[in-house]
Structures are given as C-alpha cells and as structure tokens.
N, C-alpha and C positions, 0 to 999 in steps of 0.2 A: 966389382963391376960386373963380372961374369954372372954372379947370382942374380943381379937385378935384371940383366938382359934376358936370362932364362925365365925369370918370373914374368916379364913382359911378353915373351913369346907364348908362354902357357896361357896368360890372360887372353891374348889374341886368338888362340886356338879354342877358347871356351872352357879351358880347364880352371878349377878353383884356384884363387890367388893365395898361394902359400910360399913364403920364402923358404928355400932349401937350406939345409945344414951346410956350413963351410966345408965340411968333410964329404958332401955328396959327390963331387966330381971324382975324388979318388975311389970311392966305393963303386961308382958307375963304371969307371975305367977298369977296375979289378973284375967286376961282374962280367963285363963284355970279354975280358981275357979268358975267364973261366967258362962262359957260355957264349961263344961267338957266332951262333946261328939262331935265327927265329925258331922258337920251340914249336910254332905251328906248321910253318911251311918249309923250314929249312933254309930260308933265304939268308943272304949275308949283306945285303945292302940296305941302308937307311934303318939301322937297328936302333931300337929304343930299349932301356931298361925300364920295365913296367913294374909298379908297385901293385902286388896283388890285393892287398888291403891298402887303400889310399892313405898317404901319410898325413893328409889334412884331417883324416878321421882318427888316426892313431900315430901321432908324432913319434912315439917310441919305436915304431916299426920302419921309419924312413931309411935307416942304414942296416936293417937287419937282412942278411943274405938270404934267409928263408922266405922273405917276403918279396923277392925280386925274380923276374922272369924276363927273358930276352924275346921281344916281339918286333916285327918290322913295321914300317910305315911307308910302303911302296905306293900307296895311294889306290883309289878306286876299290875294286874288289879284292885287291891284294893288301889292304891295310890291316894287317893282323892285329896291330896294337889297338886300333879303334874297334874293329869288328869283334874280336874275341876277348881282348882285355877289358874293353869298356862296353861291350854289347851294343855297339852302334851309336853310342852317345857318351861324350867325354864326361858327363856328370854321373854315369853309372860305372859300376865295377863288377868284375866276375870272380867271386871267391874260389870257383872251381876251375879257373883257367889252366892251372898246371896239370890237373888230372885230365881235363879235355884235350890238352896238347898232347899228352902222353897217349891217350886213346886214339887220337887222330893219326899220329905218326905210326902207331901199331897197325891201324887199318890200312894205311897207304902202302905198307910193305908187302 
C-alpha cells in the first residue's frame, strides 16, 4: 500500500509514474542514515533521497547507493531537490548534481 501511495504522490507532483521496488523504503532509510543532510545547502528538514540517474530511465540503478544523493524540499528558492536535482522541472535530471553540490559546499566555506 505504501508503494502505491508513494506512486500517487509522485504522479501528483508531475514526476514520471513508476512503481518503486519493494526494497526502496529500506534503501531510502539507510541512505538518509548515511547521508543525513542536504548535499547542496546542508539543511536537515524535508529531506529527499534523489536518484541522480532517474530509475524510470535505468531501473537497475534504483537501489544503487552510488546513484543516490540527499537533497531537501523546503519549498520556494530552497527546494534543492527540484532546483539542483531536476534543474527546475521534475521531468529533467542533473547527472552532475553530486559534483555541483561538492563544489558549492567548498565555495561556501
């Protein structure tokens, strides 16, 4: 049921309609434990585990930890998931998001 609810939420957000693996929730939880802050802004609220290469384009990468990055969805100008992970449009993706986050954090210090 949780998978179907998540699918409905994704569709309402304008994301591609793809049913997630039954193991996704456990992988997502472990990723947030390992990487508990937004990799762009350092935020800790409304965190999302973002697929660098969308899993609807590469199903084999859905559970791959190297394809995941933590980004926040605080809304407005602070929606790092939408702005940096999807380049402002849920149908886009940013294959360089990890490198850009690293460079951005280094610049902010």
